[in-house]
C-alpha positions as CSV (number, residue, x, y, z in Angstrom):
1,M,42.7,-18.3,-6.2
2,R,41.2,-14.9,-5.3
3,T,41.5,-14.0,-1.6
4,D,38.8,-11.6,-0.1
5,P,40.2,-8.9,2.0
6,E,38.6,-7.9,5.2
7,G,35.2,-6.1,4.3
8,H,34.6,-8.1,1.0
9,G,33.7,-11.7,1.8
10,P,32.0,-11.8,5.3
11,V,28.3,-12.0,5.6
12,R,28.3,-9.1,8.0
13,Y,29.4,-6.8,5.2
14,G,26.7,-7.9,2.9
15,P,24.5,-5.1,1.2
16,P,21.4,-4.0,3.2
17,L,18.1,-3.6,1.5
18,P,17.9,-0.4,-0.6
19,D,16.9,2.5,1.6
20,D,14.5,5.3,0.5
21,G,17.0,7.9,1.7
22,L,14.1,9.9,3.1
23,A,13.1,11.1,6.7
24,V,10.7,9.1,8.6
25,L,7.0,10.0,8.3
26,P,6.3,12.4,11.4
27,E,2.8,10.5,11.9
28,L,4.8,7.3,12.4
29,T,7.4,8.9,14.6
30,A,4.6,10.2,16.8
31,V,3.2,6.8,17.1
32,L,6.5,5.2,18.0
33,A,7.3,7.9,20.5
34,A,3.9,7.6,22.2
35,A,4.5,3.8,22.7
36,A,8.1,4.2,23.9
37,A,7.0,4.4,27.5
38,R,5.3,1.1,27.5
39,P,7.1,-1.3,30.0
40,R,5.8,-4.6,28.6
41,A,7.5,-6.6,25.8
42,E,5.6,-7.4,22.7
43,P,4.7,-11.2,22.7
44,V,6.8,-13.6,20.5
45,G,5.1,-13.7,17.2
46,G,3.3,-10.3,17.7
47,G,0.6,-9.0,19.9
48,A,-3.1,-8.9,18.8
49,P,-3.2,-5.3,17.4
50,L,-0.1,-6.0,15.1
51,L,-1.4,-9.4,13.9
52,E,-4.9,-8.1,13.3
53,A,-3.4,-5.2,11.3
54,A,-1.2,-7.6,9.4
55,C,-4.3,-9.7,8.7
56,D,-6.4,-6.8,7.4
57,Y,-3.3,-5.7,5.2
58,A,-3.1,-9.0,3.7
59,A,-6.9,-9.3,3.0
60,R,-6.9,-6.1,1.2
61,R,-4.6,-7.7,-1.2
62,G,-6.5,-10.8,-1.8
63,L,-4.8,-13.0,0.8
64,P,-7.3,-13.4,3.8
65,A,-5.7,-14.5,7.0
66,A,-6.5,-15.2,10.7
67,P,-4.4,-14.0,13.6
68,D,-3.6,-17.6,14.4
69,H,-2.0,-18.1,11.0
70,V,0.2,-15.0,11.1
71,A,3.4,-14.3,13.0
72,A,5.5,-11.1,13.3
73,A,9.3,-10.9,13.9
74,P,12.0,-8.1,13.9
75,G,12.6,-8.2,10.2
76,A,12.1,-10.8,7.4
77,P,15.5,-12.4,8.1
78,A,14.4,-13.8,11.4
79,L,11.3,-15.2,9.8
80,L,13.2,-16.9,6.9
81,L,15.7,-18.3,9.4
82,A,12.8,-19.8,11.3
83,L,11.0,-21.1,8.3
84,T,14.3,-22.8,6.9
85,A,14.9,-24.4,10.3
86,A,11.3,-25.6,10.6
87,L,10.9,-27.0,7.2
88,G,14.3,-28.7,7.0
89,G,16.0,-29.9,3.8
90,D,17.9,-28.1,1.1
91,V,16.9,-24.8,-0.2
92,L,16.4,-23.6,-3.8
93,V,16.5,-19.9,-4.7
94,P,16.7,-18.0,-8.0
95,R,20.0,-16.6,-9.5
96,P,20.4,-13.8,-8.6
97,C,18.5,-13.5,-5.4
98,A,18.3,-11.2,-2.5
99,A,21.6,-11.1,-0.6
100,W,20.1,-12.2,2.8
101,W,18.4,-15.4,1.6
102,A,21.2,-17.9,1.2
103,P,23.4,-17.1,4.3
104,Y,20.5,-18.1,6.7
105,A,20.3,-21.6,5.2
106,R,24.0,-22.1,5.3
107,L,23.9,-20.9,8.9
108,L,21.7,-23.8,9.6
109,G,23.9,-26.2,7.7
110,R,21.5,-26.4,4.8
111,R,22.7,-26.7,1.1
112,V,21.5,-23.8,-1.1
113,F,21.0,-24.4,-4.9
114,H,20.7,-21.4,-7.3
115,V,18.4,-21.8,-10.2
116,A,18.5,-19.8,-13.5
117,T,15.8,-17.3,-14.1
118,P,13.9,-16.7,-17.3
119,A,14.7,-14.0,-19.8
120,E,11.6,-11.9,-18.9
121,C,12.4,-11.3,-15.2
122,G,14.4,-12.3,-12.1
123,G,13.1,-13.4,-8.7
124,V,11.5,-16.5,-10.1
125,P,13.2,-19.5,-11.3
126,D,12.8,-20.8,-14.8
127,P,10.3,-23.8,-14.4
128,Y,12.3,-26.1,-16.6
129,A,15.6,-25.2,-14.9
130,L,13.8,-25.7,-11.5
131,L,12.6,-29.2,-12.4
132,E,16.1,-30.2,-13.7
133,T,17.8,-28.8,-10.5
134,V,15.3,-30.6,-8.2
135,R,15.8,-33.9,-9.9
136,R,19.6,-33.8,-10.0
137,V,19.7,-32.7,-6.4
138,R,17.6,-35.7,-5.4
139,A,19.7,-38.0,-7.7
140,E,22.6,-36.9,-5.8
141,G,21.2,-37.7,-2.4
142,G,19.7,-34.3,-1.6
143,D,16.5,-33.3,0.0
144,P,15.1,-30.1,-1.7
145,R,12.1,-28.9,0.4
146,L,12.0,-25.1,0.2
147,L,11.9,-22.7,-2.7
148,V,12.2,-18.9,-1.9
149,L,11.1,-16.6,-4.7
150,S,10.1,-12.9,-5.1
151,V,7.5,-11.6,-7.6
152,A,8.9,-7.9,-7.2
153,D,12.6,-8.7,-6.9
154,D,15.6,-7.4,-5.2
155,P,18.2,-7.3,-6.9
156,T,16.8,-7.1,-10.3
157,A,13.8,-4.7,-9.7
158,T,11.7,-6.7,-12.1
159,V,8.1,-8.0,-11.6
160,A,7.4,-11.6,-12.7
161,P,4.7,-11.8,-15.3
162,P,1.7,-14.0,-14.1
163,E,2.2,-16.6,-16.8
164,V,5.9,-17.2,-15.9
165,L,5.1,-17.3,-12.2
166,H,2.2,-19.8,-12.9
167,E,4.6,-22.1,-14.8
168,T,7.2,-22.0,-11.9
169,V,4.5,-22.6,-9.2
170,E,3.2,-25.6,-11.2
171,A,6.7,-27.0,-11.4
172,A,7.3,-26.4,-7.6
173,A,4.0,-28.0,-6.7
174,S,4.8,-31.1,-8.9
175,E,8.0,-31.7,-6.9
176,G,6.3,-31.0,-3.6
177,L,8.2,-28.1,-2.5
178,H,7.1,-25.5,0.0
179,L,7.2,-21.9,-1.2
180,V,8.2,-19.0,0.7
181,S,7.1,-15.8,-1.3
182,D,9.0,-12.6,-0.2
183,E,6.4,-9.9,-0.9
184,T,8.7,-7.1,0.7
185,W,8.5,-5.0,-2.5
186,R,4.9,-5.6,-3.6
187,D,3.8,-2.0,-2.7
188,T,6.8,-0.5,-4.4
189,V,5.8,-1.2,-8.0
190,H,6.3,1.6,-10.2
191,A,3.2,1.6,-12.3
192,P,0.6,-0.2,-10.2
193,H,-2.4,0.4,-12.6
194,E,-0.3,-1.0,-15.5
195,T,1.1,-3.9,-13.7
196,V,-0.6,-7.3,-13.2
197,W,0.4,-8.6,-9.8
198,L,-0.2,-12.3,-8.8
199,S,1.0,-13.9,-5.5
200,P,2.0,-17.6,-5.5
201,A,-0.2,-17.8,-2.4
202,E,-3.2,-17.1,-4.6
203,M,-2.1,-20.0,-6.9
204,L,-0.9,-22.7,-4.4
205,P,-2.5,-21.6,-1.0
206,E,-1.8,-24.8,0.7
207,R,2.0,-24.7,0.1
208,V,3.0,-21.0,0.2
209,T,4.1,-19.0,3.1
210,V,4.2,-15.1,2.3
211,V,6.8,-12.9,4.2
212,T,6.6,-9.2,4.0
213,D,9.3,-6.9,5.5
214,L,7.7,-3.6,6.4
215,A,11.1,-1.8,5.4
216,G,10.0,-2.3,1.8
217,S,7.3,0.5,1.8
218,L,6.0,1.3,5.3
219,L,8.7,1.6,7.9
220,P,12.4,2.8,7.8
221,T,14.9,0.1,7.8
222,G,16.1,1.0,11.3
223,W,12.8,-0.2,12.7
224,P,12.7,-3.9,12.0
225,A,9.4,-5.5,11.6
226,A,7.9,-8.1,9.3
227,F,5.2,-10.7,9.3
228,A,4.7,-14.0,7.8
229,R,1.3,-15.4,6.5
230,F,1.1,-19.4,6.9
231,P,-1.3,-21.6,4.8
232,A,-4.6,-22.1,6.4
233,N,-4.6,-25.9,6.8
234,G,-2.9,-28.4,9.1
235,D,0.5,-28.1,7.5
236,G,0.3,-24.4,8.0
237,D,-0.8,-24.9,11.6
238,G,2.3,-27.1,12.3
239,L,4.7,-24.7,10.6
240,H,3.3,-21.6,12.3
241,A,3.8,-23.5,15.7
242,R,7.3,-24.6,15.0
243,V,8.3,-21.0,13.6
244,L,7.0,-19.5,17.0
245,D,9.1,-22.1,18.8
246,I,12.1,-21.1,17.0
247,L,11.5,-17.3,17.3
248,T,11.1,-17.9,21.0
249,A,14.4,-19.6,21.2
250,L,16.0,-16.8,19.5
251,G,14.3,-14.2,21.5
252,A,13.1,-12.6,18.4
253,R,10.5,-10.2,19.4
254,V,9.4,-6.9,17.5
255,A,10.3,-4.0,19.9
256,A,7.1,-2.8,21.5
257,P,7.3,0.8,20.0
258,V,8.1,-0.5,16.7
259,A,5.2,-2.9,16.9
260,A,2.8,0.1,17.6
261,A,4.3,2.0,14.7
262,A,3.9,-1.1,12.4
263,A,0.4,-1.8,13.4
264,H,-0.4,1.7,12.6
265,A,1.3,1.7,9.2
266,L,-0.4,-1.6,8.3
267,T,-3.9,-0.1,8.7
268,E,-2.8,2.2,5.8
269,P,-4.1,5.5,7.0
270,E,-4.2,8.1,4.2
271,P,-0.9,10.0,5.3
272,V,1.0,6.7,5.1
273,T,-0.5,5.6,1.8
274,A,0.1,9.2,0.3
275,H,3.8,9.2,1.5
276,R,4.3,5.6,0.1
277,A,2.9,6.8,-3.2
278,A,5.0,9.8,-3.4
279,V,8.1,7.9,-2.5
280,G,7.3,5.1,-5.1
281,H,6.8,7.8,-7.8
282,L,10.0,9.5,-6.9
283,H,12.2,6.5,-7.0
284,A,10.4,5.2,-10.2
285,R,11.5,8.4,-11.9
286,V,15.2,8.3,-10.6
287,A,15.5,4.7,-11.5
288,A,14.1,5.3,-15.1
289,A,16.7,8.1,-15.5
290,A,19.5,5.8,-14.0
291,H,18.5,2.9,-16.4
292,A,18.6,5.2,-19.4
293,A,22.0,6.4,-18.5
294,V,23.6,2.9,-18.1
295,V,21.9,1.4,-21.2
296,G,22.9,4.4,-23.0
297,A,26.5,3.6,-22.4
298,G,26.2,0.1,-23.6
299,A,25.5,-1.8,-20.2
300,L,22.6,-4.1,-20.1
301,S,19.9,-3.9,-17.5
302,R,16.1,-4.8,-17.5
303,P,13.9,-1.8,-17.0
304,P,13.2,-1.4,-13.3
305,R,9.6,-2.1,-12.4
306,A,9.8,-2.1,-8.5
307,G,11.8,-1.0,-5.7
308,R,14.7,1.5,-5.3
309,H,17.3,-0.1,-7.3
310,L,18.3,-1.5,-10.8
311,Y,20.6,-4.4,-11.6
312,V,23.3,-3.8,-14.4
313,D,25.3,-6.0,-16.4
314,L,28.5,-4.4,-17.6
315,G,29.7,-7.4,-19.7
316,P,29.7,-5.5,-22.9
317,L,32.2,-2.8,-21.2
318,R,34.5,-5.8,-20.0
319,P,37.5,-4.6,-22.4
320,A,37.6,-1.1,-20.8
321,L,37.1,-2.6,-17.3
322,T,39.8,-5.1,-17.7
323,A,42.2,-2.1,-18.9
324,R,41.4,-0.7,-15.4
325,G,42.3,-3.9,-13.5
326,V,38.6,-5.0,-13.0
327,G,38.3,-8.8,-13.7
328,D,35.4,-9.7,-11.6
329,A,32.4,-8.7,-9.6
330,Q,34.3,-7.7,-6.5
331,D,36.7,-5.8,-8.5
332,L,33.7,-4.0,-10.1
333,E,32.2,-3.3,-6.8
334,D,35.3,-1.7,-5.5
335,F,35.7,0.4,-8.8
336,L,32.2,1.8,-9.1
337,T,31.9,2.5,-5.4
338,A,34.7,4.7,-5.6
339,R,33.9,6.4,-8.7
340,L,30.2,6.8,-8.1
341,G,30.7,7.8,-4.3
342,M,27.9,5.4,-3.6
343,P,27.6,1.5,-2.8
344,A,27.6,-0.7,-5.8
345,P,27.5,-4.1,-4.5
346,G,28.5,-6.7,-7.0
347,G,26.4,-9.6,-8.2
348,H,28.3,-12.0,-6.3
349,R,26.5,-10.7,-3.3
350,F,23.2,-11.9,-4.8
351,G,24.4,-15.4,-5.9
352,D,25.6,-14.4,-9.3
353,D,28.8,-15.8,-10.7
354,L,31.8,-13.8,-9.5
355,G,33.2,-13.5,-13.0
356,A,30.2,-11.7,-14.2
357,L,30.5,-8.1,-14.3
358,R,27.1,-7.3,-12.5
359,V,26.0,-4.8,-9.9
360,R,23.1,-3.5,-8.0
361,L,22.7,0.2,-7.9
362,S,20.3,1.9,-5.6
363,T,18.5,5.1,-6.3
364,G,18.4,6.5,-2.7
365,P,21.9,7.9,-2.9
366,L,21.0,9.8,-6.0
367,L,18.6,12.0,-4.1
368,G,21.1,14.1,-2.5
369,G,23.8,14.2,0.2
370,S,21.6,15.9,3.0
371,D,18.2,15.5,4.6
372,E,17.1,18.9,3.1
373,E,18.2,17.8,-0.4
374,R,16.4,14.6,-0.2
375,A,13.3,16.2,1.5
376,E,13.2,18.6,-1.6
377,C,13.1,15.8,-3.9
378,L,9.8,14.5,-2.4
379,T,8.2,17.9,-2.7
380,S,9.4,19.0,-5.9
381,P,7.3,18.6,-9.2
382,A,10.4,18.0,-11.2
383,P,12.9,16.2,-8.8
384,L,15.0,15.2,-11.9
385,E,15.8,18.8,-12.6
386,L,17.0,19.6,-9.0
387,P,20.8,20.5,-9.2
388,H,21.9,17.9,-6.8
389,V,20.0,15.2,-8.6
390,Q,21.3,16.4,-11.9
391,R,24.8,16.2,-10.6
392,A,24.4,12.7,-9.2
393,L,22.9,11.4,-12.5
394,T,25.6,13.3,-14.5
395,T,28.3,11.6,-12.5
396,L,26.6,8.1,-13.0
397,E,26.3,8.9,-16.8
398,S,30.0,10.1,-17.1
399,V,31.3,7.1,-15.4
400,F,29.5,4.8,-17.7
401,D,30.1,6.8,-20.8
402,D,33.9,6.9,-20.1
403,L,33.7,3.0,-20.0
404,R,31.7,2.9,-23.2
405,D,34.3,5.2,-25.0
406,D,37.2,3.1,-23.7
407,A,35.5,-0.2,-24.6
408,Q,35.1,1.2,-28.3
409,R,38.7,2.1,-28.3
410,W,39.7,-1.4,-27.2
411,E,37.4,-3.1,-29.9
412,P,39.4,-5.1,-32.3
413,P,39.2,-3.8,-35.9
414,R,36.6,-5.6,-38.1
């Protein structure tokens, strides 16, 4: 039996959201600074300016909402905790899934069931596997009520095709599940004009709550703010009220200066949208280069389509890793973190099997080691040609190529 040393197993050591690695937009810093002298706390669930901005933001994405069906909190984890507590029952999530989804259910004493994803994407359970899991759990006396999914996914960096999503949502509806759609990474899609985006809330508006963490594309991760959009019906009214009760009990308020910055960012003024587009384009290019490096070495990875990360399966390189004492995802996390000089959280952090040799790699650390280097990436017309980015990508390629070469030496003769 493997025993996890300090720093491996505890939830508090889990991987954070992939950071963009860049400085805060000066316009947002100015808004936050101007609000820092306000003495009053933001109301639980968010004040009127923040909620109205969130409603307008959602409406521009085809999800109209009224302020009395929206709630804000200091980060999506607080909202998911409140939603899980309010809905009750067991929780279903895809395998793999965001590292922060399952711990909140377990904290509440709820059982969490991972469901396999289809070949095309992560973030959304395979519909047939979902039906089988729900029926098995109920046959064993369980009470599945909540399915959490993400169209643009952490950790796999994929975007679920509409036809796959449609089948999964239909399956969930047939079993009476409530869905939480984590749309944190919606605005980080690498090719927005070539990607068909569909929210589960457009398909099943009466049973879907949308959660958006602004750390995905609008605010730095150190300024926690998120909002939830509830169904516009009686069930949504009741769920909204219960969530506000739980947020009140937790004291989960968005800090007033952060709320001001969040409200401003949600209105999407031109400097914010231009910065978001530039950051997204930069990370898309770096992610594509990183993907080419790992696939070229024989690892498996779906092409990254959103976010600031990619998910890599090193199963084909297992012989070389075994020779280095790497037998599972925790060993792989330790091995790659040391050799790459950047975090490489293993797939077990995201609900994958410990024995599977999978990791999530973030693109932020590949942008450089200083604020100046990272800022240069954002303004350069050819960021992949910058010396510090080339060095980081060369290191990544070298580490994986060494594993490929060793794996080939360890292959048995045919």
